[in-house]
N, C-alpha and C positions, 0 to 999 in steps of 0.2 A: 590157811596162812595168808596174811595180808601182805601184799607187795607194795611198799611205799615209794618205789621208784617211779619216775615220770615215764610217759610213753616213749620219749626219746631215749631215756636211759635203758629201757627194756629192749628197744630196737637196735641200739648201738652194738656193733660187732657182729650182727647177724648177716651182713652183706646184702647185696641186691638180688632181686629175683632173676636178673639177667635176661629179661624178656621185653622190657619196655622200649629199649633203643631200637631193636629190629622192627617192632610194630610201628613205632613213631616214623622211622625211615620209610617203611613200606607205604604208610598212609600218605606221606609227603610225595614220594615218587609216583604213586598212583594218581594223586591230585594233579601233579605237574603233567602227567601223561594225558589226563582228562582235559586239560586246557586246550591243546590243539585238536584233540579228537572231538571234544564238545563243540568247538567252533566249526569244525568240518561237518559235524552232524546237523547243527542248526542251519548252516548254509545249504546243506543237502536237502533238508526238510523243505526249505523255501523253493528249491528247484523241483522237488518231487511232488509238490502240492497239487499240481494240475496234470500229472502224468497218469496214464492208464497202467494197468497191471503188466501188460506186455512191455511198455516203455520202462517200467521199473525193473523188470527182469533183465532187459538189455543193459540198463544202467548199472545194475549189480554185476553183470557178467563182463563189463568192460573195465579196463584199467585196474586200479587198486581199490576200487570202491568196496568190493566184497571183503577184502582184507582189512580195510580201515573200519568197516562196520563191525566185523567180528572182534577186532581189537577194542573197539569202543565198548561193546557188550561185555567182554571179559573184564576189562579194566573197571567199568562202571560197577559191576556186581562185586568184584573184589574190594573195591574202595568202600562200597556200601557195607559189606560184611565187616570190614575193619572198623568203620565208624560206629556201627550198631554194637559191636563188641565192646567198645569203650563205654558207650551209654549203659549197656547192661551191667558191665563190671562196676560202674560208678553208682548206679541207682537201684539195682536189685540187691537186696541185702540178705535174704535167706540163701544158704548154700545150695540146697536142692533146687530152689527156683532159679537161682543164678545159672547153675549148670544146665538145667533144662532149657532155659532161654538161650544160652550160648550154643547149645546143640541145635535148637530150632533155627537159630540165626544162620549157622553154617549150612544146614541142609536146605533151608529156604533159599538162601542166596545161590547155592550150587544148582538146585533144581530150576529156579527161575532163569538163571543164566544159561543152563543147558537147554531149557525150553526155547529161549530166544535164539540160541545158536542152531538148534534143529529146525526151527521155523525159518531162519535165514537160509540154511542149506536147502530146505524144501522149496522155498520161494525162488532161489537162484537156479537150482539145478532141476527143478520140476518135481512133481510127485503127487 
C-alpha cells in the first residue's frame, strides 16, 4: 500500500524520543568543565616539560593536582564518547553497523579512560 503523506505528516503525533535534550546538556556541561580543566592541563604541561619522573610524582602528590588530572581524564573521555556518538548516529546508516559502532565507541572510551586513570594511580602512588 502506498502512503501518500509527507514525512512530516507521518511523523506528526508520534512524540519525541525524549533522549536528545539530556545528551545535548551533558555535552555542553562536559565542554564547559573542559574549559578550565583544559587550561589547567596545558599550563601544567608547560611546567612539567622539564621535570624528572621523581618531580612529576611529587607534583601529582601535592595539592589538588591528582584530583584535577583525574577529573580532566574522566571529563575528556566522557565528552569524547558523547561527541562520537552523535557522529555515528548521523553518518552510519545501517542499523547493525550503527549499533556495533556505538558499542565500540562506549567500550573504547571506557577502557581508554580506565587505562589512563590506572596509569595515573600507578604513577602517583608507585607500582
